[in-house]
C-alpha positions, -999 to 999 in steps of 0.1 A, spaced: 1 -2 0 -9 24 -14 -4 46 -43 -38 57 -49 -69 66 -26 -108 80 -26 -129 103 -8 -162 97 -24 -177 124 -2 -182 163 -1 -162 185 22 -193 191 42 -200 152 46 -160 153 61 -169 181 84 -200 165 96 -183 134 104 -152 146 119 -170 173 140 -146 199 124 -156 239 125 -134 255 97 -126 239 61 -100 244 34 -113 253 -3 -108 219 -19 -129 200 -47 -145 168 -38 -154 143 -42 -121 132 -55 -122 93 -69 -87 87 -79 -62 101 -58 -27 97 -63 4 112 -48 15 147 -53 -22 154 -53 -36 180 -22 -62 166 -1 -80 179 31 -64 165 65 -71 168 99 -44 178 127 -46 192 160 -33 231 160 -39 234 200 -46 223 232 -81 221 221 -84 230 182 -92 202 154 -86 217 122 -92 205 89 -63 218 66 -48 208 26 -17 192 24 4 174 -4 4 136 -6 42 131 -4 68 143 12 110 147 -1 135 145 28 155 176 35 186 155 45 192 136 13 185 145 -26 189 108 -32 157 97 -13 125 98 -38 93 114 -26 80 90 3 43 85 5 43 57 23 59 45 59 58 17 78 44 27 114 69 -1 129 97 15 122 86 56 127 113 59 153 138 51 125 128 71 97 113 100 117 147 117 111 143 119 75 119 151 83 130 186 86 140 200 122 107 207 130 87 181 146 63 165 125 25 162 135 2 133 132 -24 136 112 -55 118 101 -65 116 64 -103 110 57 -108 82 30 -138 68 18 -114 38 7 -84 29 -11 -71 7 -42 -48 -21 -39 -36 -44 -70 -31 -80 -69 -7 -99 -89 -26 -127 -110 -4 -143 -134 14 -116 -157 -9 -85 -149 -22 -68 -120 -59 -69 -111 -71 -37 -91 -92 -42 -60 -111 -13 -42 -111 -15 -3 -137 4 16 -160 0 48 -188 -25 45 -215 5 58 -201 27 35 -188 53 59 -159 75 59 -128 65 79 -94 80 88 -59 66 77 -29 72 100 -5 98 88 22 125 96 26 158 84 53 186 80 67 212 60 82 203 26 121 192 36 138 203 3 124 229 -16 126 263 -1 97 278 -23 69 258 -10 51 269 15 25 244 19 25 211 43 32 175 31 21 142 42 25 108 45 3 78 52 11 52 76 11 13 67 10 -17 89 10 -56 78 -22 -60 59 -49 -81 79 -79 -98 55 -95 -89 35 -66 -69 26 -41 -99 31 -52 -119 0 -44 -86 -23 -11 -72 -6 10 -76 22 4 -36 36 -24 -16 41 -32 19 59 -32 21 96 -67 31 100 -76 45 130 -106 36 154 -132 63 157 -126 62 198 -86 66 193 -87 96 164 -88 124 191 -60 105 211 -43 100 181 -38 139 170 -27 147 204 6 138 203 37 149 187 63 130 168 64 92 170 50 90 205 12 87 197 23 73 164 41 43 172 24 35 204 -10 37 199 1 18 164 13 -13 182 -12 -14 205 -47 -6 190 -45 -2 153 -54 -9 127 -94 -5 132 -116 -33 136 -105 -54 97 -142 -73 97 -158 -38 94 -137 -39 55 -147 -54 22 -126 -55 -7 -139 -60 -46 -126 -60 -82 -130 -26 -102 -127 -15 -136 -88 -11 -149 -92 23 -157 -82 34 -127 -46 24 -135 -45 60 -150 -43 85 -124 -58 109 -149 -90 91 -149 -119 100 -119 -156 93 -113 -176 73 -92 -175 43 -121 -141 37 -107 -151 25 -74 -181 4 -89 -177 -36 -88 -169 -60 -118 -178 -91 -123 -157 -119 -129 -157 -124 -165 -151 -165 -162 -181 -170 -138 -205 -138 -141 -202 -132 -106 -191 -101 -87 -157 -108 -70 -158 -99 -32 -138 -106 -8 -148 -101 33 -146 -117 65 
């Protein structure tokens, strides 16, 4: 995981789901979000202020020009990789999502799957956000998504998945700084109950990041059996 995800919701629906007061100017829904796109992320600015801001997915480390843009980090290794970020300590963030895409290797081709909640509700992926580390001219924030070993139904498709924060732990997760919350909560509580997820095949049109629209998250049938191929617990 993960090079693509989806927010099949309006900014107002995100505001309502996460009890936010202020919202940035972003274009939603967005059905095929790829690296280097800007999306809404949730941070805790002050002791009690939870804010929705716009940030770019992908971080370029300041300390090395030889390291490519980072879009995912293993949560279990975060204490070792935190020094890739700029001197100012990064903040934990939540990335609202309706689902994410993963590709399963089937013989000589990769088949796209969409993973979402069975109830269709928005969920929060764990991330960390910081100032861009390499470009002095950029003033915006960048974020990476934290990943963990995959649970079913994702494990049948890929060995990694995003860390999904349980609803009751969203605010505690945001209250940490640096690696404290990101690693400790991950090791003991995350990801959220994987039995709430469902995975199904989608159109290969999602392979092209220029494509968008609700058809990208519509299930497709298995041509061999004529049945929709779905993976769930």
